[in-house]
C-alpha positions in Angstrom: 77.9 151.3 214.9 75.0 153.8 215.2 73.7 154.4 218.7 70.1 155.2 219.6 68.3 156.5 222.7 65.0 155.0 221.5 63.8 152.2 219.3 60.7 151.2 217.3 58.8 148.4 219.0 57.0 146.6 216.2 54.5 144.7 218.4 52.8 147.8 219.6 53.8 150.2 216.7 55.4 152.7 219.0 58.8 154.0 220.2 60.3 152.9 223.4 63.2 154.4 225.4 66.1 152.6 227.2 64.3 152.7 230.5 61.3 150.9 229.0 63.3 148.0 227.7 62.5 144.5 229.1 64.3 141.5 227.6 61.2 139.2 227.9 59.0 141.7 225.9 61.3 143.6 223.6 64.2 141.4 222.8 64.3 140.7 219.0 61.4 143.1 218.4 63.0 146.5 218.2 64.1 148.4 215.1 65.6 151.7 213.9 63.2 154.5 215.0 63.5 156.2 211.7 63.3 153.5 209.0 61.7 150.7 211.1 63.9 148.1 209.3 67.3 147.7 210.8 67.2 145.4 213.9 68.4 147.0 217.1 69.8 145.4 220.3 70.6 146.8 223.7 74.2 147.4 224.8 74.9 147.2 228.5 78.4 148.0 229.8 79.7 148.5 233.3 79.8 152.1 234.5 78.1 153.3 231.2 74.5 154.1 230.5 73.0 151.5 228.2 72.0 152.3 224.7 70.4 150.8 221.6 72.6 150.0 218.6 72.4 148.4 215.1 75.1 146.2 213.8 75.8 147.8 210.4 74.8 150.9 208.5 73.7 148.8 205.5 71.0 147.1 207.5 69.0 150.4 207.4 66.9 151.5 204.5 68.9 153.4 201.9 66.8 156.5 202.7 67.5 156.3 206.4 70.1 158.8 207.7 72.0 156.0 209.4 72.6 154.2 206.0 75.5 156.6 205.1 78.3 158.0 207.2 77.6 161.5 208.6 79.2 164.7 207.4 81.0 166.3 210.3 79.7 169.6 211.8 82.9 171.3 210.9 82.8 170.1 207.3 79.2 171.2 206.9 79.9 174.6 208.4 82.9 175.1 206.0 80.8 174.2 203.0 78.0 176.5 204.0 80.3 179.5 204.6 82.5 178.9 201.5 82.4 181.2 198.5 83.9 178.6 196.1 81.6 177.3 193.4 82.8 173.7 193.9 81.8 173.9 197.6 78.4 175.4 196.8 77.7 172.6 194.3 78.6 170.0 196.8 76.5 171.6 199.5 73.6 171.8 197.1 74.0 168.2 196.3 74.1 167.1 200.0 71.0 169.2 200.9 69.0 168.0 197.9 70.0 164.4 198.4 69.2 164.4 202.1 65.9 166.2 201.7 65.0 163.7 199.0 65.8 160.8 201.2 63.7 162.0 204.2 60.7 162.7 201.9 61.1 159.2 200.3 61.2 157.7 203.8 58.0 159.6 204.9 56.2 158.3 201.8 57.4 154.7 202.5 56.4 154.9 206.2 52.9 156.1 205.1 52.7 153.1 202.7 52.3 155.5 199.8 53.4 154.4 196.3 55.2 157.4 194.6 56.9 157.6 191.3 60.6 158.4 192.0 60.8 160.8 189.0 57.8 162.7 190.4 59.6 163.1 193.8 62.8 164.2 192.0 61.0 166.9 190.0 59.2 168.0 193.2 62.4 168.4 195.0 64.7 169.8 192.4 62.5 172.5 190.9 65.1 173.0 188.2 67.8 173.9 190.6 70.1 170.9 190.3 70.2 167.4 188.9 71.5 164.8 191.3 72.6 162.6 188.4 75.0 165.3 187.4 77.0 164.9 190.6 76.2 161.4 191.8 79.7 160.0 190.9 81.5 163.2 191.7 80.5 163.8 195.3 80.4 161.4 198.3 77.0 160.6 199.7 76.9 161.7 203.4 74.1 162.2 205.8 73.2 165.5 207.3 71.9 165.0 210.8 68.1 165.0 211.0 65.6 165.1 213.8 61.9 164.4 213.9 59.7 167.3 214.9 58.5 165.4 218.0 62.1 165.2 219.3 63.3 168.8 218.5 62.9 170.1 222.0 64.7 167.3 223.8 67.5 167.3 221.2 68.0 171.1 221.0 71.1 171.2 223.2 72.8 168.8 220.7 71.9 170.9 217.7 71.6 174.6 218.6 73.7 176.8 216.3 74.1 173.8 213.9 72.8 173.0 210.5 70.4 170.1 210.3 67.2 168.7 208.8 63.9 168.6 210.8 61.0 166.6 209.4 57.6 165.2 210.2 54.0 166.4 210.2 53.2 169.8 211.7 50.4 172.3 212.0 51.9 175.3 210.1 50.6 178.9 210.3 51.7 182.0 208.3 51.9 185.0 210.6 52.7 188.7 210.3 54.0 190.2 213.6 54.4 193.9 214.3 57.6 195.1 216.0 59.1 198.4 217.0 62.7 199.4 216.3 64.2 200.3 219.7 66.6 202.8 218.2 64.3 204.6 215.7 60.9 203.7 217.2 59.7 202.9 213.7 57.2 200.1 213.3 58.2 197.1 211.1 56.7 193.8 210.4 58.2 190.2 210.6 56.7 187.5 208.5 57.2 183.9 209.7 55.9 180.4 209.7 55.0 178.9 213.0 55.5 175.1 213.2 53.4 173.3 215.9 53.0 169.6 216.5 49.7 167.9 215.6 48.4 168.8 219.1 49.2 172.5 218.2 52.0 172.9 220.7 54.7 175.3 219.5 57.9 173.8 218.2 59.8 176.5 216.1 59.5 179.6 213.9 60.9 180.1 210.4 61.4 183.8 209.7 60.8 184.7 206.0 62.2 187.3 203.7 59.9 188.9 201.1 60.6 186.3 198.4 60.0 183.4 200.9 56.8 185.1 202.1 55.4 185.0 198.5 56.1 181.3 198.2 54.9 180.2 201.7 52.4 182.8 202.6 49.5 180.6 201.7 50.3 177.9 204.3 47.8 177.0 207.0 47.0 173.6 208.4 48.5 170.1 208.9 51.3 169.4 206.4 54.2 167.0 206.0 57.5 168.9 205.8 61.3 168.6 205.6 63.5 171.7 206.3 67.2 172.3 206.2 68.6 175.2 208.1 70.4 176.5 211.1 68.7 176.0 214.5 68.8 179.0 216.7 67.1 180.0 220.0 65.9 183.5 221.0 64.3 184.1 224.5 63.5 180.4 224.8 61.9 180.0 221.3 63.5 177.9 218.6 63.8 179.3 215.1 65.2 178.3 211.8 66.9 180.4 209.2 66.7 179.1 205.6 68.7 180.6 202.8 66.9 179.1 199.8 63.2 178.5 199.2 64.0 174.9 198.2 65.5 174.2 201.6 61.9 173.9 202.9 59.7 171.2 201.4 56.0 171.1 202.3 53.5 168.6 200.9 
């Protein structure tokens, strides 16, 4: 039974937290904060902090991360570090499938009608066909966090692989640095992700190939990214291995 720290309150079209919940106002009117479809209820137990919960995974939209069982952190790490072709194919399947689901969900939540084939072509870019492996590999959810929640969730996800998604103000930057050993100047290229109020959320450092693909970015964009969340001197950053692990639209 999935547990939630917040819920979507349909009467006011906003999220509420446990401490905001009032039976007279919210009972029967709260839903999954990601897909807005699965009904939630509050669970109160003695000597335990209350939480929101849904009854069954299948009550969520199929594109919601709570529809499927989650892959364990250890299993995801093993797949990522494996050199076996079979493991790489399975990881590629999971990343592609999960990125597709979160983008589908964003389109649905924005009330946009999109041809599924167009979404598939946009995501795959010739890298992999989901149909090829749909009966071979088990569908599992990779944990995902909305951009607005990344700071308050960082302790749960630091040094782990996950998907972050939402709408961000994205900037491409070139930063000058000095090698402390050789004193030589070098340059870092990165994408800065800010929320829609332009408050910093995280960086994505880019290699030369990634800089060519994403160097044009500037402005408000919808995005979904798979990578490993790190922190350096209080600033969050993502490392992405493949260009197709970052989808911007």
